[in-house]
PDB file with one MODEL, atoms N, CA, C and O in Angstrom:
MODEL        1
ATOM      1  N   MET A   1     152.382 123.085  38.193  1.00  0.00           N
ATOM      2  CA  MET A   1     153.090 124.020  39.638  1.00  0.00           C
ATOM      3  C   MET A   1     154.799 123.762  39.391  1.00  0.00           C
ATOM      4  O   MET A   1     155.102 122.663  38.926  1.00  0.00           O
ATOM      5  N   THR A   2     155.487 124.369  39.576  1.00  0.00           N
ATOM      6  CA  THR A   2     156.600 124.408  39.888  1.00  0.00           C
ATOM      7  C   THR A   2     157.132 123.739  41.241  1.00  0.00           C
ATOM      8  O   THR A   2     158.168 123.075  41.199  1.00  0.00           O
ATOM      9  N   GLY A   3     156.445 123.903  42.421  1.00  0.00           N
ATOM     10  CA  GLY A   3     157.006 123.626  43.540  1.00  0.00           C
ATOM     11  C   GLY A   3     157.753 124.633  44.499  1.00  0.00           C
ATOM     12  O   GLY A   3     158.090 124.384  45.656  1.00  0.00           O
ATOM     13  N   ARG A   4     157.918 125.616  43.927  1.00  0.00           N
ATOM     14  CA  ARG A   4     158.831 126.687  44.586  1.00  0.00           C
ATOM     15  C   ARG A   4     158.196 127.366  45.573  1.00  0.00           C
ATOM     16  O   ARG A   4     157.015 127.712  45.520  1.00  0.00           O
ATOM     17  N   LYS A   5     159.006 127.586  46.552  1.00  0.00           N
ATOM     18  CA  LYS A   5     158.413 127.791  47.847  1.00  0.00           C
ATOM     19  C   LYS A   5     158.558 129.552  47.516  1.00  0.00           C
ATOM     20  O   LYS A   5     159.328 130.195  46.802  1.00  0.00           O
ATOM     21  N   THR A   6     157.311 129.969  48.499  1.00  0.00           N
ATOM     22  CA  THR A   6     157.712 131.246  48.378  1.00  0.00           C
ATOM     23  C   THR A   6     158.527 132.404  49.212  1.00  0.00           C
ATOM     24  O   THR A   6     158.519 133.616  48.997  1.00  0.00           O
ATOM     25  N   SER A   7     158.993 131.923  49.880  1.00  0.00           N
ATOM     26  CA  SER A   7     160.002 132.468  50.297  1.00  0.00           C
ATOM     27  C   SER A   7     161.723 132.968  49.622  1.00  0.00           C
ATOM     28  O   SER A   7     162.550 133.872  49.740  1.00  0.00           O
ATOM     29  N   GLU A   8     161.442 131.293  48.673  1.00  0.00           N
ATOM     30  CA  GLU A   8     162.505 131.493  47.508  1.00  0.00           C
ATOM     31  C   GLU A   8     162.274 132.776  46.838  1.00  0.00           C
ATOM     32  O   GLU A   8     163.077 133.705  46.754  1.00  0.00           O
ATOM     33  N   THR A   9     160.856 132.707  46.282  1.00  0.00           N
ATOM     34  CA  THR A   9     160.753 133.739  45.208  1.00  0.00           C
ATOM     35  C   THR A   9     160.946 135.105  45.963  1.00  0.00           C
ATOM     36  O   THR A   9     161.451 136.048  45.355  1.00  0.00           O
ATOM     37  N   GLN A  10     160.571 135.227  47.222  1.00  0.00           N
ATOM     38  CA  GLN A  10     160.761 136.751  47.576  1.00  0.00           C
ATOM     39  C   GLN A  10     162.353 136.973  47.698  1.00  0.00           C
ATOM     40  O   GLN A  10     162.955 138.044  47.787  1.00  0.00           O
ATOM     41  N   GLY A  11     162.792 135.851  47.680  1.00  0.00           N
ATOM     42  CA  GLY A  11     164.114 135.872  48.481  1.00  0.00           C
ATOM     43  C   GLY A  11     164.807 137.057  46.682  1.00  0.00           C
ATOM     44  O   GLY A  11     165.226 138.190  46.449  1.00  0.00           O
ATOM     45  N   LEU A  12     164.445 135.542  45.789  1.00  0.00           N
ATOM     46  CA  LEU A  12     165.218 136.255  44.088  1.00  0.00           C
ATOM     47  C   LEU A  12     164.690 137.834  44.360  1.00  0.00           C
ATOM     48  O   LEU A  12     165.620 138.636  44.440  1.00  0.00           O
ATOM     49  N   ILE A  13     163.290 138.422  44.519  1.00  0.00           N
ATOM     50  CA  ILE A  13     163.226 139.710  44.142  1.00  0.00           C
ATOM     51  C   ILE A  13     163.436 140.431  44.809  1.00  0.00           C
ATOM     52  O   ILE A  13     162.667 141.380  44.655  1.00  0.00           O
ATOM     53  N   ARG A  14     164.398 140.630  45.885  1.00  0.00           N
ATOM     54  CA  ARG A  14     165.337 141.540  47.034  1.00  0.00           C
ATOM     55  C   ARG A  14     166.685 141.420  46.295  1.00  0.00           C
ATOM     56  O   ARG A  14     167.538 142.307  46.307  1.00  0.00           O
ATOM     57  N   ALA A  15     166.797 140.249  45.655  1.00  0.00           N
ATOM     58  CA  ALA A  15     168.301 139.986  45.003  1.00  0.00           C
ATOM     59  C   ALA A  15     169.152 141.102  43.903  1.00  0.00           C
ATOM     60  O   ALA A  15     168.468 142.053  43.525  1.00  0.00           O
ATOM     61  N   ILE A  16     170.208 141.047  43.522  1.00  0.00           N
ATOM     62  CA  ILE A  16     170.492 142.329  42.544  1.00  0.00           C
ATOM     63  C   ILE A  16     171.349 141.018  41.581  1.00  0.00           C
ATOM     64  O   ILE A  16     171.981 140.002  41.873  1.00  0.00           O
ATOM     65  N   VAL A  17     170.997 141.630  40.470  1.00  0.00           N
ATOM     66  CA  VAL A  17     171.817 140.956  39.139  1.00  0.00           C
ATOM     67  C   VAL A  17     172.524 141.348  38.201  1.00  0.00           C
ATOM     68  O   VAL A  17     172.163 141.869  37.146  1.00  0.00           O
ATOM     69  N   VAL A  18     173.533 141.110  38.555  1.00  0.00           N
ATOM     70  CA  VAL A  18     175.020 141.910  37.777  1.00  0.00           C
ATOM     71  C   VAL A  18     175.214 140.886  36.341  1.00  0.00           C
ATOM     72  O   VAL A  18     174.958 139.686  36.445  1.00  0.00           O
ATOM     73  N   LEU A  19     175.607 141.373  35.230  1.00  0.00           N
ATOM     74  CA  LEU A  19     175.501 141.273  34.352  1.00  0.00           C
ATOM     75  C   LEU A  19     177.315 140.883  34.124  1.00  0.00           C
ATOM     76  O   LEU A  19     178.180 141.711  34.409  1.00  0.00           O
ATOM     77  N   ILE A  20     177.537 139.925  33.743  1.00  0.00           N
ATOM     78  CA  ILE A  20     178.893 139.343  33.807  1.00  0.00           C
ATOM     79  C   ILE A  20     179.552 139.414  32.300  1.00  0.00           C
ATOM     80  O   ILE A  20     180.520 140.115  32.006  1.00  0.00           O
ATOM     81  N   ARG A  21     178.826 138.537  31.396  1.00  0.00           N
ATOM     82  CA  ARG A  21     178.763 138.427  29.383  1.00  0.00           C
ATOM     83  C   ARG A  21     177.636 138.878  28.853  1.00  0.00           C
ATOM     84  O   ARG A  21     176.432 138.678  29.017  1.00  0.00           O
ATOM     85  N   ASN A  22     178.350 139.573  28.138  1.00  0.00           N
ATOM     86  CA  ASN A  22     177.255 140.511  26.871  1.00  0.00           C
ATOM     87  C   ASN A  22     176.982 139.328  26.083  1.00  0.00           C
ATOM     88  O   ASN A  22     176.432 139.986  25.199  1.00  0.00           O
ATOM     89  N   THR A  23     176.901 138.171  25.660  1.00  0.00           N
ATOM     90  CA  THR A  23     176.509 137.530  25.165  1.00  0.00           C
ATOM     91  C   THR A  23     174.730 136.857  25.273  1.00  0.00           C
ATOM     92  O   THR A  23     174.006 136.794  26.266  1.00  0.00           O
ATOM     93  N   THR A  24     174.478 136.473  23.988  1.00  0.00           N
ATOM     94  CA  THR A  24     172.980 136.140  24.447  1.00  0.00           C
ATOM     95  C   THR A  24     172.773 135.104  23.084  1.00  0.00           C
ATOM     96  O   THR A  24     171.812 135.167  22.318  1.00  0.00           O
ATOM     97  N   TRP A  25     173.807 134.231  22.990  1.00  0.00           N
ATOM     98  CA  TRP A  25     174.107 133.017  22.222  1.00  0.00           C
ATOM     99  C   TRP A  25     173.158 132.035  22.852  1.00  0.00           C
ATOM    100  O   TRP A  25     173.158 131.825  24.065  1.00  0.00           O
ATOM    101  N   LYS A  26     172.024 131.196  21.663  1.00  0.00           N
ATOM    102  CA  LYS A  26     170.790 130.640  22.282  1.00  0.00           C
ATOM    103  C   LYS A  26     170.222 130.779  23.362  1.00  0.00           C
ATOM    104  O   LYS A  26     170.211 130.054  24.356  1.00  0.00           O
ATOM    105  N   CYS A  27     169.556 132.112  23.069  1.00  0.00           N
ATOM    106  CA  CYS A  27     168.746 132.532  24.242  1.00  0.00           C
ATOM    107  C   CYS A  27     167.918 132.767  23.431  1.00  0.00           C
ATOM    108  O   CYS A  27     168.099 132.690  22.216  1.00  0.00           O
ATOM    109  N   GLY A  28     166.704 133.147  24.079  1.00  0.00           N
ATOM    110  CA  GLY A  28     165.038 133.429  23.876  1.00  0.00           C
ATOM    111  C   GLY A  28     165.262 135.004  24.305  1.00  0.00           C
ATOM    112  O   GLY A  28     166.224 135.592  24.798  1.00  0.00           O
ATOM    113  N   LYS A  29     163.805 135.473  23.855  1.00  0.00           N
ATOM    114  CA  LYS A  29     163.827 136.882  23.532  1.00  0.00           C
ATOM    115  C   LYS A  29     163.439 137.505  24.951  1.00  0.00           C
ATOM    116  O   LYS A  29     163.518 138.724  25.105  1.00  0.00           O
ATOM    117  N   LEU A  30     163.167 136.962  25.624  1.00  0.00           N
ATOM    118  CA  LEU A  30     163.043 137.706  27.394  1.00  0.00           C
ATOM    119  C   LEU A  30     164.624 137.740  27.649  1.00  0.00           C
ATOM    120  O   LEU A  30     165.330 138.748  27.616  1.00  0.00           O
ATOM    121  N   GLU A  31     164.929 136.757  27.844  1.00  0.00           N
ATOM    122  CA  GLU A  31     166.882 136.892  28.206  1.00  0.00           C
ATOM    123  C   GLU A  31     167.600 137.827  27.095  1.00  0.00           C
ATOM    124  O   GLU A  31     168.499 138.507  27.590  1.00  0.00           O
ATOM    125  N   ARG A  32     167.412 138.012  25.741  1.00  0.00           N
ATOM    126  CA  ARG A  32     168.174 138.654  25.262  1.00  0.00           C
ATOM    127  C   ARG A  32     167.924 140.503  25.759  1.00  0.00           C
ATOM    128  O   ARG A  32     168.794 141.356  25.932  1.00  0.00           O
ATOM    129  N   SER A  33     166.222 140.646  25.894  1.00  0.00           N
ATOM    130  CA  SER A  33     165.910 141.509  26.674  1.00  0.00           C
ATOM    131  C   SER A  33     166.627 141.934  27.891  1.00  0.00           C
ATOM    132  O   SER A  33     167.393 142.877  28.090  1.00  0.00           O
ATOM    133  N   ILE A  34     166.297 141.238  28.456  1.00  0.00           N
ATOM    134  CA  ILE A  34     167.201 141.266  29.631  1.00  0.00           C
ATOM    135  C   ILE A  34     168.764 141.538  30.127  1.00  0.00           C
ATOM    136  O   ILE A  34     168.990 142.063  31.218  1.00  0.00           O
ATOM    137  N   VAL A  35     169.771 141.148  29.260  1.00  0.00           N
ATOM    138  CA  VAL A  35     171.023 141.509  29.303  1.00  0.00           C
ATOM    139  C   VAL A  35     171.135 143.122  28.152  1.00  0.00           C
ATOM    140  O   VAL A  35     171.855 144.102  28.346  1.00  0.00           O
ATOM    141  N   GLY A  36     170.315 142.925  27.187  1.00  0.00           N
ATOM    142  CA  GLY A  36     170.274 144.301  26.502  1.00  0.00           C
ATOM    143  C   GLY A  36     169.917 145.102  27.370  1.00  0.00           C
ATOM    144  O   GLY A  36     170.669 146.072  27.460  1.00  0.00           O
ATOM    145  N   HIS A  37     168.733 145.088  28.320  1.00  0.00           N
ATOM    146  CA  HIS A  37     168.149 146.295  29.381  1.00  0.00           C
ATOM    147  C   HIS A  37     169.859 146.483  30.364  1.00  0.00           C
ATOM    148  O   HIS A  37     170.256 147.576  30.768  1.00  0.00           O
ATOM    149  N   LEU A  38     170.529 145.326  30.543  1.00  0.00           N
ATOM    150  CA  LEU A  38     171.648 145.217  31.461  1.00  0.00           C
ATOM    151  C   LEU A  38     173.033 146.320  30.685  1.00  0.00           C
ATOM    152  O   LEU A  38     173.853 147.099  31.169  1.00  0.00           O
ATOM    153  N   ASN A  39     172.757 145.916  29.465  1.00  0.00           N
ATOM    154  CA  ASN A  39     174.244 146.156  28.909  1.00  0.00           C
ATOM    155  C   ASN A  39     174.010 147.863  28.447  1.00  0.00           C
ATOM    156  O   ASN A  39     174.931 148.637  28.188  1.00  0.00           O
ATOM    157  N   ARG A  40     172.559 148.191  28.426  1.00  0.00           N
ATOM    158  CA  ARG A  40     172.511 149.426  27.945  1.00  0.00           C
ATOM    159  C   ARG A  40     172.652 150.333  29.281  1.00  0.00           C
ATOM    160  O   ARG A  40     172.625 151.558  29.158  1.00  0.00           O
ATOM    161  N   ARG A  41     172.813 149.692  30.657  1.00  0.00           N
ATOM    162  CA  ARG A  41     172.726 150.733  32.114  1.00  0.00           C
ATOM    163  C   ARG A  41     174.429 150.749  32.110  1.00  0.00           C
ATOM    164  O   ARG A  41     174.901 151.456  33.000  1.00  0.00           O
ATOM    165  N   THR A  42     175.358 150.105  31.279  1.00  0.00           N
ATOM    166  CA  THR A  42     176.801 150.500  31.435  1.00  0.00           C
ATOM    167  C   THR A  42     177.148 150.987  30.188  1.00  0.00           C
ATOM    168  O   THR A  42     178.341 150.846  29.923  1.00  0.00           O
ATOM    169  N   LYS A  43     176.494 151.495  29.378  1.00  0.00           N
ATOM    170  CA  LYS A  43     177.101 152.804  28.523  1.00  0.00           C
ATOM    171  C   LYS A  43     176.198 154.105  29.207  1.00  0.00           C
ATOM    172  O   LYS A  43     175.005 154.128  29.508  1.00  0.00           O
ATOM    173  N   GLY A  44     177.240 155.167  29.330  1.00  0.00           N
ATOM    174  CA  GLY A  44     177.694 156.043  29.632  1.00  0.00           C
ATOM    175  C   GLY A  44     178.127 155.910  31.390  1.00  0.00           C
ATOM    176  O   GLY A  44     177.790 156.748  32.226  1.00  0.00           O
ATOM    177  N   PHE A  45     178.641 155.120  31.577  1.00  0.00           N
ATOM    178  CA  PHE A  45     179.538 154.661  32.409  1.00  0.00           C
ATOM    179  C   PHE A  45     178.433 154.263  34.389  1.00  0.00           C
ATOM    180  O   PHE A  45     178.612 154.375  35.602  1.00  0.00           O
ATOM    181  N   GLY A  46     177.389 153.799  33.394  1.00  0.00           N
ATOM    182  CA  GLY A  46     176.830 153.172  34.370  1.00  0.00           C
ATOM    183  C   GLY A  46     177.297 151.922  35.044  1.00  0.00           C
ATOM    184  O   GLY A  46     178.354 151.379  34.725  1.00  0.00           O
ATOM    185  N   LYS A  47     176.530 151.484  35.949  1.00  0.00           N
ATOM    186  CA  LYS A  47     176.611 150.084  36.906  1.00  0.00           C
ATOM    187  C   LYS A  47     175.918 148.975  36.645  1.00  0.00           C
ATOM    188  O   LYS A  47     174.705 148.946  36.852  1.00  0.00           O
ATOM    189  N   PRO A  48     176.645 147.832  36.119  1.00  0.00           N
ATOM    190  CA  PRO A  48     176.080 146.547  35.245  1.00  0.00           C
ATOM    191  C   PRO A  48     175.602 145.750  35.775  1.00  0.00           C
ATOM    192  O   PRO A  48     175.686 144.567  35.446  1.00  0.00           O
ATOM    193  N   GLN A  49     174.564 146.466  37.367  1.00  0.00           N
ATOM    194  CA  GLN A  49     173.702 145.581  37.893  1.00  0.00           C
ATOM    195  C   GLN A  49     172.363 146.654  38.125  1.00  0.00           C
ATOM    196  O   GLN A  49     172.204 147.849  37.874  1.00  0.00           O
ATOM    197  N   MET A  50     171.502 145.605  38.726  1.00  0.00           N
ATOM    198  CA  MET A  50     170.369 146.629  39.237  1.00  0.00           C
ATOM    199  C   MET A  50     169.473 145.138  39.697  1.00  0.00           C
ATOM    200  O   MET A  50     169.430 144.033  39.156  1.00  0.00           O
ATOM    201  N   THR A  51     168.898 145.613  40.773  1.00  0.00           N
ATOM    202  CA  THR A  51     167.499 144.729  41.849  1.00  0.00           C
ATOM    203  C   THR A  51     166.596 144.872  40.624  1.00  0.00           C
ATOM    204  O   THR A  51     166.229 145.686  39.777  1.00  0.00           O
ATOM    205  N   VAL A  52     166.393 143.081  41.193  1.00  0.00           N
ATOM    206  CA  VAL A  52     165.735 142.476  40.433  1.00  0.00           C
ATOM    207  C   VAL A  52     163.998 142.928  40.707  1.00  0.00           C
ATOM    208  O   VAL A  52     163.083 142.319  40.153  1.00  0.00           O
ATOM    209  N   ASN A  53     163.741 144.291  41.815  1.00  0.00           N
ATOM    210  CA  ASN A  53     162.359 144.476  41.797  1.00  0.00           C
ATOM    211  C   ASN A  53     162.358 145.773  40.726  1.00  0.00           C
ATOM    212  O   ASN A  53     161.356 146.180  40.138  1.00  0.00           O
ATOM    213  N   ASP A  54     163.602 146.282  40.619  1.00  0.00           N
ATOM    214  CA  ASP A  54     163.668 147.691  39.284  1.00  0.00           C
ATOM    215  C   ASP A  54     163.480 146.863  38.418  1.00  0.00           C
ATOM    216  O   ASP A  54     162.621 147.335  37.673  1.00  0.00           O
ATOM    217  N   MET A  55     163.862 145.651  37.990  1.00  0.00           N
ATOM    218  CA  MET A  55     163.719 145.110  36.281  1.00  0.00           C
ATOM    219  C   MET A  55     162.587 145.041  36.392  1.00  0.00           C
ATOM    220  O   MET A  55     162.069 145.920  35.704  1.00  0.00           O
ATOM    221  N   ILE A  56     161.591 144.222  37.105  1.00  0.00           N
ATOM    222  CA  ILE A  56     160.091 144.299  37.122  1.00  0.00           C
ATOM    223  C   ILE A  56     159.375 145.153  37.061  1.00  0.00           C
ATOM    224  O   ILE A  56     158.212 144.849  36.795  1.00  0.00           O
ATOM    225  N   HIS A  57     159.654 146.404  37.243  1.00  0.00           N
ATOM    226  CA  HIS A  57     158.990 147.445  37.383  1.00  0.00           C
ATOM    227  C   HIS A  57     159.301 147.989  36.010  1.00  0.00           C
ATOM    228  O   HIS A  57     158.233 148.271  35.467  1.00  0.00           O
ATOM    229  N   ASN A  58     160.679 148.339  34.966  1.00  0.00           N
ATOM    230  CA  ASN A  58     160.946 148.463  34.174  1.00  0.00           C
ATOM    231  C   ASN A  58     160.143 147.467  33.310  1.00  0.00           C
ATOM    232  O   ASN A  58     159.041 148.003  33.195  1.00  0.00           O
ATOM    233  N   PHE A  59     160.131 146.719  32.884  1.00  0.00           N
ATOM    234  CA  PHE A  59     159.557 145.615  31.948  1.00  0.00           C
ATOM    235  C   PHE A  59     158.326 145.414  32.045  1.00  0.00           C
ATOM    236  O   PHE A  59     157.754 144.553  31.377  1.00  0.00           O
ATOM    237  N   LYS A  60     157.717 146.204  32.919  1.00  0.00           N
ATOM    238  CA  LYS A  60     156.037 146.069  33.585  1.00  0.00           C
ATOM    239  C   LYS A  60     155.197 144.503  33.373  1.00  0.00           C
ATOM    240  O   LYS A  60     154.262 144.086  32.690  1.00  0.00           O
ATOM    241  N   VAL A  61     156.218 143.908  34.473  1.00  0.00           N
ATOM    242  CA  VAL A  61     155.520 142.304  34.205  1.00  0.00           C
ATOM    243  C   VAL A  61     154.519 141.992  35.124  1.00  0.00           C
ATOM    244  O   VAL A  61     154.623 142.822  36.027  1.00  0.00           O
ATOM    245  N   THR A  62     153.564 141.192  35.369  1.00  0.00           N
ATOM    246  CA  THR A  62     152.833 141.176  36.380  1.00  0.00           C
ATOM    247  C   THR A  62     152.042 139.525  36.338  1.00  0.00           C
ATOM    248  O   THR A  62     151.707 139.087  35.237  1.00  0.00           O
ATOM    249  N   GLY A  63     151.867 138.948  37.215  1.00  0.00           N
ATOM    250  CA  GLY A  63     151.325 137.865  37.311  1.00  0.00           C
ATOM    251  C   GLY A  63     151.810 136.800  36.756  1.00  0.00           C
ATOM    252  O   GLY A  63     152.710 136.312  37.440  1.00  0.00           O
ATOM    253  N   LYS A  64     151.497 136.009  35.409  1.00  0.00           N
ATOM    254  CA  LYS A  64     152.413 134.939  35.009  1.00  0.00           C
ATOM    255  C   LYS A  64     153.657 135.025  34.330  1.00  0.00           C
ATOM    256  O   LYS A  64     154.562 134.190  34.367  1.00  0.00           O
ATOM    257  N   LYS A  65     153.626 136.382  33.544  1.00  0.00           N
ATOM    258  CA  LYS A  65     154.858 136.909  32.779  1.00  0.00           C
ATOM    259  C   LYS A  65     155.517 137.329  34.036  1.00  0.00           C
ATOM    260  O   LYS A  65     156.622 137.576  33.553  1.00  0.00           O
ATOM    261  N   LYS A  66     155.693 137.683  35.745  1.00  0.00           N
ATOM    262  CA  LYS A  66     156.427 137.488  36.502  1.00  0.00           C
ATOM    263  C   LYS A  66     157.447 136.425  36.638  1.00  0.00           C
ATOM    264  O   LYS A  66     158.663 136.552  36.786  1.00  0.00           O
ATOM    265  N   ASN A  67     156.738 135.367  36.561  1.00  0.00           N
ATOM    266  CA  ASN A  67     156.839 133.962  37.130  1.00  0.00           C
ATOM    267  C   ASN A  67     158.147 133.707  35.632  1.00  0.00           C
ATOM    268  O   ASN A  67     159.366 133.661  35.793  1.00  0.00           O
ATOM    269  N   GLU A  68     157.550 133.604  34.534  1.00  0.00           N
ATOM    270  CA  GLU A  68     158.504 133.928  33.371  1.00  0.00           C
ATOM    271  C   GLU A  68     159.903 134.694  33.637  1.00  0.00           C
ATOM    272  O   GLU A  68     161.051 134.285  33.466  1.00  0.00           O
ATOM    273  N   PHE A  69     159.488 135.792  34.057  1.00  0.00           N
ATOM    274  CA  PHE A  69     160.476 136.781  34.178  1.00  0.00           C
ATOM    275  C   PHE A  69     161.604 136.084  34.996  1.00  0.00           C
ATOM    276  O   PHE A  69     162.758 136.181  34.579  1.00  0.00           O
ATOM    277  N   LEU A  70     161.310 135.309  36.266  1.00  0.00           N
ATOM    278  CA  LEU A  70     162.211 135.063  36.967  1.00  0.00           C
ATOM    279  C   LEU A  70     162.798 133.914  36.460  1.00  0.00           C
ATOM    280  O   LEU A  70     164.026 133.836  36.437  1.00  0.00           O
ATOM    281  N   ASP A  71     162.070 132.970  36.032  1.00  0.00           N
ATOM    282  CA  ASP A  71     162.479 131.774  35.464  1.00  0.00           C
ATOM    283  C   ASP A  71     163.516 132.195  34.568  1.00  0.00           C
ATOM    284  O   ASP A  71     164.636 131.958  35.019  1.00  0.00           O
ATOM    285  N   ALA A  72     163.498 132.818  33.291  1.00  0.00           N
ATOM    286  CA  ALA A  72     164.110 133.711  32.305  1.00  0.00           C
ATOM    287  C   ALA A  72     165.539 133.800  33.361  1.00  0.00           C
ATOM    288  O   ALA A  72     166.573 133.165  33.151  1.00  0.00           O
ATOM    289  N   LEU A  73     165.296 134.800  34.597  1.00  0.00           N
ATOM    290  CA  LEU A  73     166.982 135.161  35.442  1.00  0.00           C
ATOM    291  C   LEU A  73     167.166 133.918  35.645  1.00  0.00           C
ATOM    292  O   LEU A  73     168.239 133.648  35.105  1.00  0.00           O
ATOM    293  N   ARG A  74     166.610 132.746  36.248  1.00  0.00           N
ATOM    294  CA  ARG A  74     167.642 131.652  36.482  1.00  0.00           C
ATOM    295  C   ARG A  74     168.430 131.159  35.490  1.00  0.00           C
ATOM    296  O   ARG A  74     169.626 130.879  35.570  1.00  0.00           O
ATOM    297  N   ARG A  75     167.461 131.036  34.231  1.00  0.00           N
ATOM    298  CA  ARG A  75     168.158 130.500  33.139  1.00  0.00           C
ATOM    299  C   ARG A  75     169.669 131.120  32.845  1.00  0.00           C
ATOM    300  O   ARG A  75     170.620 130.426  32.487  1.00  0.00           O
ATOM    301  N   LEU A  76     169.715 132.584  33.065  1.00  0.00           N
ATOM    302  CA  LEU A  76     170.800 133.222  32.324  1.00  0.00           C
ATOM    303  C   LEU A  76     172.004 132.896  33.224  1.00  0.00           C
ATOM    304  O   LEU A  76     173.171 132.693  32.891  1.00  0.00           O
ATOM    305  N   GLU A  77     171.285 132.895  34.784  1.00  0.00           N
ATOM    306  CA  GLU A  77     172.004 132.384  35.714  1.00  0.00           C
ATOM    307  C   GLU A  77     172.947 131.251  35.560  1.00  0.00           C
ATOM    308  O   GLU A  77     174.164 131.075  35.634  1.00  0.00           O
ATOM    309  N   ARG A  78     171.809 130.506  35.300  1.00  0.00           N
ATOM    310  CA  ARG A  78     172.554 128.972  34.974  1.00  0.00           C
ATOM    311  C   ARG A  78     174.078 128.918  33.977  1.00  0.00           C
ATOM    312  O   ARG A  78     175.160 128.333  34.039  1.00  0.00           O
ATOM    313  N   ARG A  79     173.392 129.919  33.050  1.00  0.00           N
ATOM    314  CA  ARG A  79     174.241 129.968  31.747  1.00  0.00           C
ATOM    315  C   ARG A  79     175.766 130.693  31.937  1.00  0.00           C
ATOM    316  O   ARG A  79     176.601 130.784  31.037  1.00  0.00           O
ATOM    317  N   ARG A  80     175.919 131.174  33.296  1.00  0.00           N
ATOM    318  CA  ARG A  80     176.389 132.272  33.635  1.00  0.00           C
ATOM    319  C   ARG A  80     176.614 133.675  32.822  1.00  0.00           C
ATOM    320  O   ARG A  80     177.802 133.987  32.743  1.00  0.00           O
ATOM    321  N   ILE A  81     175.958 134.317  32.382  1.00  0.00           N
ATOM    322  CA  ILE A  81     175.707 135.268  31.846  1.00  0.00           C
ATOM    323  C   ILE A  81     175.527 136.317  32.626  1.00  0.00           C
ATOM    324  O   ILE A  81     176.105 137.394  32.478  1.00  0.00           O
ATOM    325  N   VAL A  82     174.561 136.000  33.661  1.00  0.00           N
ATOM    326  CA  VAL A  82     174.620 137.088  34.863  1.00  0.00           C
ATOM    327  C   VAL A  82     174.783 136.373  36.399  1.00  0.00           C
ATOM    328  O   VAL A  82     174.782 135.142  36.393  1.00  0.00           O
ATOM    329  N   ARG A  83     174.869 136.792  37.206  1.00  0.00           N
ATOM    330  CA  ARG A  83     175.109 136.238  38.630  1.00  0.00           C
ATOM    331  C   ARG A  83     174.287 137.348  39.511  1.00  0.00           C
ATOM    332  O   ARG A  83     174.409 138.573  39.523  1.00  0.00           O
ATOM    333  N   ILE A  84     173.351 136.437  40.291  1.00  0.00           N
ATOM    334  CA  ILE A  84     172.231 137.171  41.089  1.00  0.00           C
ATOM    335  C   ILE A  84     172.727 136.830  42.381  1.00  0.00           C
ATOM    336  O   ILE A  84     172.870 135.639  42.657  1.00  0.00           O
ATOM    337  N   LEU A  85     173.061 137.882  43.364  1.00  0.00           N
ATOM    338  CA  LEU A  85     173.493 138.216  44.559  1.00  0.00           C
ATOM    339  C   LEU A  85     172.463 138.395  45.810  1.00  0.00           C
ATOM    340  O   LEU A  85     171.916 139.450  46.129  1.00  0.00           O
ATOM    341  N   SER A  86     172.364 137.527  46.246  1.00  0.00           N
ATOM    342  CA  SER A  86     171.065 137.778  47.775  1.00  0.00           C
ATOM    343  C   SER A  86     171.492 138.824  48.561  1.00  0.00           C
ATOM    344  O   SER A  86     172.653 139.029  48.915  1.00  0.00           O
ATOM    345  N   VAL A  87     170.295 139.631  48.881  1.00  0.00           N
ATOM    346  CA  VAL A  87     170.681 140.640  49.633  1.00  0.00           C
ATOM    347  C   VAL A  87     170.435 140.154  51.271  1.00  0.00           C
ATOM    348  O   VAL A  87     169.446 139.504  51.607  1.00  0.00           O
ATOM    349  N   GLN A  88     171.248 140.481  51.990  1.00  0.00           N
ATOM    350  CA  GLN A  88     170.537 140.243  53.206  1.00  0.00           C
ATOM    351  C   GLN A  88     170.197 141.735  54.241  1.00  0.00           C
ATOM    352  O   GLN A  88     170.820 142.777  54.445  1.00  0.00           O
ATOM    353  N   ILE A  89     168.848 141.160  54.737  1.00  0.00           N
ATOM    354  CA  ILE A  89     167.938 142.435  55.556  1.00  0.00           C
ATOM    355  C   ILE A  89     168.431 142.171  57.086  1.00  0.00           C
ATOM    356  O   ILE A  89     168.010 142.878  58.002  1.00  0.00           O
TER     357      ILE A  89
ENDMDL
END
């Protein structure tokens, strides 16, 4: 168990992910699919941003895979490939 709080995970689910760089050097398969998905949204004049909740529904992840997905987003943010913006309700 990583010891993360439930509120931290819930805050991440309500956040918006913005693509900064279209690079997947030294990234895993899941990170590459996330960056590719955000990059495909920019084709056809779309916005390079998407809510985490919509991404979870598009990738159809549940349970343990959901935690791996959120960890992959955090790794991408650490590498400065995406930026996670929290949404205030």
